[in-house]
N, C-alpha and C positions, 0 to 999 in steps of 0.2 A: 504494500500500500504506500503511495507517495506520502512523504512527510507532511505536506501541507493539507492533505486530506484529514489527518488526525486532528487538525485544529478545528474542523467543522463537526467532528463526532460528538463532543459534549453538547454543542448547540442542538444537534439533531435529536439527541436523547432528551434534552430539556423540552423541546417543542413537542415531541411525541408524548411525554408524560402529561403535560398540561392539556393536550388535545383530547385526552380520554373523556368519555361522557361523564357528566356530573354525577358524583355519588357512586361510581362503580369503577372497578379496575378494568383495564383492557383485557380482552379475551386471551387466555393463556398466559397472562403475565404473572410471575411469581410475586408474593407479597414484598413490598418495598420496605426499606428501613425508615423511610419517611414518605408522607403523603400529604398533599394539599387538598383542602376542602373549601369549596365556595370560591367567590361569592355566588349566591343564588338570587334569582329574581323573586320579588314579592308575588308575582303572578303565579309562581310555582310553589306557594307556601304549603300546600297540601302534600307536596313531595319532598320537602326539605328533610324531614325525619328519616324517610326511607333512604334517600341518597347518602345521608351521613352514616346511617347504620350499615349500608352496603360497604362503604369505605372501611369502617371499623372491622367488619366481619372479614374483609379481604386480607387483613393482617394475619389471621389465623393465630397460631401460638407464637409467632415471631415478634420480638419487641419492635415497636414502631412509634415514631413521632408523627402526630397528626397536627398540621399547621392550618388553622382556620383563618381565612381571609376576613378582614374587618367587614362587618355587616350584620344583618338580622337573620336569625334562623328560627323558624317556627316549629314548635314541638306540639303535635296534635294528639298523640297517644300517650296516656299517663304511664304506660309501661316504661317510657323514657328511652334513653340511649344506653344500651348495654355495652360496657367496655370489655375489650379483650385484655388478657394479662400482658404486662409489660408496656402498656400504652402511656405515652406522654402526650398531653393535649396542650398545645400552645394556642391561646385564644385571645390575645390582646386585641381589643377593638370589636370582638364578637359579642353579640347579644342573643341570648336564647330566650325566646318569648313563648311562654306556655299559653296554650289556647284557652279562651274563655269557655269553650264548650266541654271541658273535661268534667266528667261526672263520677269518676271512681278514684280511689287512692292511687298514688304513684309518685313519680319523681322525674326530674330532668335527666339525671345521670345515675345509672345503677352499676355499682361495683360489687360483684358477688363471687366469692370463692376464687379470687385471683390475687396476684401479688404484683408489686413493683409498678405502682400507678402514680402518675403525676399530673396535676392540673395547674396551669399557670395562666392567670388573666381571665378575662371574660366576665359577663354579667348574666345572671339568670333572673328573669322578670316573671313573677307570678301574677295571678288575677284573683286574689282571695275575695275581693268584693263581688266578683261575678260568680264564683263557685258556691254551690249549696253548702250550708253548714254540715260538717262531718265529712266533707271531701278533703282528704289530707294529702297535699302535694308538697313534696320536699325538693330541695335543690339537688343535693347529692345524698344517696343512701349507700352505705357499705354494709354488707351482710355476709355472715358465714365465716369461712376461713380466708381472711385477708391479712396480708403482711406488707409493710413498707408502702404506705400510701401518703402522698403529699398534696396539699392544696395551698396555693399562694396567690395573692393579688387578685382575688375574686370578689365580686359583689353580688349579693342576693337581695331581692326586694319582693315584698307582698306575697309570700308563700304561706300556705295554710298548715304546713308542717315544718320540720326542721330546715334551716338553711343547709346544715350538714349533720346527718345522723349516722353514727357508727355503731353497729349492733353486733357484737359477738354472740356466740350461742349460749355460753354459760361460763361460770368461773373456771372450769377445767379447760375450756376451749376458747380463750379470748382472742380477739383481734389484736395484732401486735404492730408496734412501730408506726404511729400515726402523727403527722405534723400538719398543723394549720398555722399559716403565717400571713399577716396583713390581709385578713378577710374582713369585709364590711357586710353586715347583714341587718336589714331594716324591715320592721313590721312583718316578722315571720312567726311561725309556729301556730299551734291551735289556740283557740280562745279558751281562757279559764276564768270563770267568774270568781271574784274575791269571796273569802269566807263570810264576810259581813253582808253579802248581797243575797237576795232571795233565790237567784239562779246560780248559786255557787257551784263550782266544779267545772270539769271539762265540757266542751261542746259535745252534744249528743253525736255519736258516731265516730268520735276521735278516740285514739288509744293513748295510754300513758306515754308511750314512746314518741308521740307527736309533740309533747311538751319539751320546750327548750330550743332556742334558736340554734345552739350547738348542743347535741345530745350524744353522749358516749355511754354505751352499756358494755360491760365486760371487755375493757380495753387495757392492755398491759404495755406500758412504755409509750408515752404520748406527750406532745407539746402543743400548746395553744399560745401564740406569741404575736403581739402587736395587732390584735383584732379589735373591731368595734361592733358590738352587738347592741342595737338600739331599737327601742319600741317593740320588744317582744310582746306578743299577746298572751303569753304565759310566763315561763321562766326564761331568763336570759341564757342560762346554761343549766345542764343537768348531767352530772357524772355519776353513774350507777355501777357499783362494784368494779371500779377502775383502779389500777395499780400503777405506781411509779410514774406519776404525771407531773408536768410543770405548766402552770397557768400564769403567764407574766406579761406585763406591759399592755394590758388590755383595758378597754373602756366598755363597761356594761351599764347602759343608761336607759331609764324610763321603761323598764320591764313592768308588765301588769302584775306579775307575781314576784318570784324570787330573782335575785341577780346571779349569785354564784352558789351552786348547790352541789354538795358532795353527799352521797348516800351509800353507805357500806364500802367506802373507798379506803385504800391503804397507801401510805407513802406519797402523798400529793403535796406539792408546794405551790402556794399562790403568793405572788409578790409583785409590787410595783403596779398594781391595778387601781383603776377608778371605778367604783361601784356606786352608782348615783341614782337616787329617786326610784328605787324599786317599790312596786306597789305593796309587796309583803316584806319578807326578810331580805336584807342586803346580802348576807352570807349565811348559809346553813351548812354545818358539818354534823352529820347525824347517822343513827341507825348502824352501829357497829363499825364506824369509821375509826381507823387506827393510824397513829404516827403521821399526822398531817400538820402542816405549818401554814399560818396566815400572817404575813409580815409585810411591812412597808406599803400598806394599801390605804386608800382613803375610802371610807364607807359612810355615805351621808344621805340624809333625808329619806330613809326607807320608811315604808308604811308601818312595819313592825320592827323587830330587833335589828340592830346592825349585824349581830352574829347570834344565831341560835345553835347551841351545841348540846343535844341530848344523846345519851347512850354512846359515849365515845371514850377513847383512852389514848394517852400519849399525844396531846395536842399542844402546840405552841402558838400563842397569839402575841405577837411582838411588834412594837414600833409602828403601829397603825394609828390613823386618825379616825375616830368615830364621832360623827357630828349630827346631832339632832335627829337621830333615828326614832322610830316609834310615832310617826306622824298621825297614825289613825287612832291612837289612844285605845288600843284593844287590850285592856287589862294589863297584866304583867308583861305582855308582849311589846310594851312600849319602851323597853330598856335598850341601852346600847349593846350590852351582852347579857344573854340569859343562858344559864347552864342548868340543864335538867338531867334527871335520871328516872327512867321508867322500868317497869318489869316486862316490857314488850320485846326486848332484844337481849342478846346474850351478853353484851358488854355492859358493865357498870361504869358510870362516868367517874373517871379518876385520872390522876397523873396529867394535870393541865398546868401550864405556865402562862400567866398573863402578865406581861412586863413591858415597860417602856412605851405604853400607848398614851395618846392624848384624847381625852373625852370632853366634848362640848355638849352640855345638856341644857334642857329647858325645864320650866316649872311643871309641865304636864307629866313628866316621866316618873315612873315608880323608883328607878335607881339607874345609875350608870351601869352597875353590874348586879345582877340578881342571881342567886344560887338557891336552887330548890333542895328539898330533902333528899337524902341518900347520896349526895355528891361527896366525894372524899379526895384527900390529897390534891388540893388545888393551891398553887402558890401564886399570890397576887402581890406584885411589888413594883416599886419605882415607876408608877403610872402618874400622869398629871390629870387632874380633874378641874374643869372649868364649867360654871353654871350652877343653878340652884338645886338640881336633883341630888339626892343622897349618893355618896360614892358607892356604897355597897349595901345590899340587903339580902337577907335569907328568908325562907318561908317562916322562920320563927320571929324575925324582927319586923316583918311587914305590918304596917298599921292596920 
């Protein structure tokens, strides 16, 4: 072959690659290590999802990077886009618009029983005001045996379930190695009526797993860093039976219910977060949670406690600012910190250190720190108290 002919070979290959029909690999072509998707015409909106899925399926079991052109992609089927293992999605400038006509539960992206997944960029836009109550649509759902999944620089809006929901099977079979970085999620997850309202509880037809803009169940080894979860219709976050996690540099604001929520978790660190104006508790660490740390956060203007900690052991609460939580004046739930012990769970509340915090209280509050009966081995030292509420009360000293 003449040497100058080689100069034209890469150009020929590039032209041939982009000349393929939208959403499908050329006949007889092996899966490529990268594939471009879009842009698609709005007139073909009903075909967008099929074309994208065809591209994803063409990769088979081979790792592949999918590069989405900037533009709008309409998702009409709530089954969503099922990813192959080893997929990397580059989506800067791409918007995935979920159809107003969806009538059953689903998601935009489904990650199930696969590993080595990466999402980068892109926006998922729901239609929660158009969907019937109890239609639970998420942004990303991860299910089953999943390892090594990443999502970064993504935005989620107006979803009726989680922006990102990660659901391992059980304690013995957790999902492993999950990282969320620089995620923005606004007005997501199912509706949950406040305890003081006549219609309290979750929207009819929704599941407990639909609570939480970010919801992790049975996840071992995880990081949530630099995210903004705003205006959740239930909890800003919900971590259930999760291990070895880090929650840092996040803003959780204006959740209808809780802000930061650990249930039955072990070895979780939360630091450098802003948890603001939660409708219920700012932070909850509860129900057999062990060896967790809450430090260097600002937790302010929650409807109930800044921190509620029942049935826990080995908890450090250090160097936080708690500011005028308990806005709803819901009995003893109006404290900055309330520590409880019940007979409902295996762990008795003990071995807690509360140190170096600053408390700003108001005249409505029962106390800055309230400790119920049955709690033991709690060390409270070198905190700063500002405001009229008593520094500390127990069930015995309550007026």
